[in-house]
C-alpha positions, 0 to 999 in steps of 0.5 A: 201408484195402484188401486189397492187402498181405501178408494174403489179402482174407478177412483185411482183411474182418475189418476191414471187419466193424467196426461203429461203432455196436456200438463206440458202444454199448459206450462208452455202456453202461459210461459209464452205470454212473456210475463203474467205480472198482475199489472202487465198489459191487459190488452195485448193478444199474445202478452201479459196478464189479459192474454193469459186470462182470456187463454185460461177461460177459453180452456175452461170453456172448452172443457165445460162444453163437453162436461158430463154435469153443469160447469160454469165458467166465471171471471171474478173482477175487481179493482185492487188499490195502489199500494206497496206492491201495485203502483196504481189501482189495478183490475184483478181477474180470478178465473174459475170453473165450478162443477156441479156435484152429482148428489143433491145431498152433497151439491152444496159441499165445495172442494177447491183446487187452485193455482195462481196464474200471475208471475214476477221477476226480481223486481215485484213492481216491474210489470214489463220485464219477462217473467215466464213463471213456468214453475211459479205458477204455471205448474200449479195452473196446469194441474188445475186445468188438468183436474177440470179435464179429468173430472168434467168427464166423470163428475163426483157427488160434491161440487169442485171448484177449479180456481185460478187466481191473480195477484198472488205475487202482490200479496194474495190479493186475488185469493183473499178476495175470492175467499172473503166472497165465498164466506160472504156468500155462505159457501161450505168450502170443506177443503182447499188445495193450492198447487204452487211451485210444483214442477221441479224435482232438481235439488241444490246438489243436482240430484233428483227428488221425485218421491214426495210432495210437501203439504203445508198446513196451519196448526193454530187456525188463522181465523181463531178467536181468543176463546178458540185459542184458549180451547186449543191450549186447553186440549193440547190440540195444536195439531188438530185444526181442520187443515191439519186434519185435511193434511192427514187425509191427503197423507193417508190417501197418497199412502193407500194409493202410491207405493213411490210417491208420498204427500209429506206433511210439514207442520207449518202454515208455509215456508219461511219468507213466503206465503200461498193462496191457501193462507187466504182461505184459512183467514176466511175460516176454511180448511186449506193446504199447500202443495209444493216441490221438495226442493225449490230452485231459488234461482228460477223463482222471482228472478230475472231471465239470464244464463243462469236464472229464470223460471223457464218451461224447460226447467219444469220436470213434467214426470214430477208434475204428473206425480203431483197431479195424480196425487190431486186426482186421488184426494179430490176424488176422495173428498168429493165422493166421500160423505161430509165429515160429522158435524157437532163432534163432542167429547163427554167431559162431565166426569172423571173416568178412563173411557171416552164417549163421543157424540155427533149429529147424523149426516144426510147423504143417502148413501151414508152407511155409518161412522168410525172413531179414530184415535192416536196417542197425544204424541203421535203424528198419525191416527193409530187406531180406528173402530167402527161404530154400531148402529149404522147411519143412525148412530150418534154415540160411541164409548171406547175403553181408552182414556180421554186424557191420553189420547186424541179422538176424532169421528169420520163418516163412511159411505156404502162404497167405503169412502171415508171422510176426513176426521172431525175433531171433537170439542169437550162437553162439560155440562 
């Protein structure tokens, strides 16, 4: 990739800071615990979920020790009751590091990057059998640790949360608890990215696919109430949820910075028969997407280890994993240095007409420069046009000579360095 795009060169330098050897070290270290099944041994010093989480916490603490901004390491422990995928009540521990943003006006905004550190073999209830989980999901955890290392050295304006959850294979237990607690505590989570199965590039025919990562996002929001869904149907806005706007933002940043690696949007919440931790954040009402490799090798997922099966470290393509990590770095930098998306964006729909008027509340970041209006045909996947709004940071209104019936519209904020927020989709104002 290059630094020609929407972000200044220092942001692209975050991507250049990704170290493939560091990623490989994490994958191999986690796989070496034998199994990280959620119900596996929590007391052994070298095998099982307990040893893995203590290793993760130690890694985060080492990074936090030299961070250039306050960075706290947290272990969120709770008890999950016995159920369909747990034979007994089980302690779940989410391990995270929170890097405080450098801008007081942006510090309350949180961007979460996540992976799950638990693993499983073919029998989801077997907590003793080997389940190295190198790709599912030591690969994603490796990306999270690498992002913590890179951003701790040069903290951004908004707060970053580096999250490693347990209990994913038992039904998103850890992430659901974390997301619900974040909502209860009033966290302003503006974006969540989970990296889950991001280390294999080998297709079913033996061909390599290193050119893109899939980005899954929900259309109809999981947290929508009946009134919300009625509005979506009225507007034809099935492809304009906050998570879908986040996916577009990811795609745009990838296109701007990488000539040979794409963030390819998939307009589904997740793959068939599977589900990742972003869904837990969707359920809590947060914008969230999933990164996953192009072609999954199902022989090496949820499989017992033998001559042809098993999720082993030697099957992880570190060069491909590094590409995914670089994409994460650029997207996190773009989100954490840009202003917040405009709030209370509205589309005037009080009368008939062929023009479109949008309104919004002004932001509060000190480096906020102004706003841009984006539009596209109702049948288009990506924003097709963008226009700056006169009036700078104090602008709250824009009128375009484009039909509100024939286009989708949105508004994004821009700072003095040219950093742009994700697009905020409007609601109609009818009186």
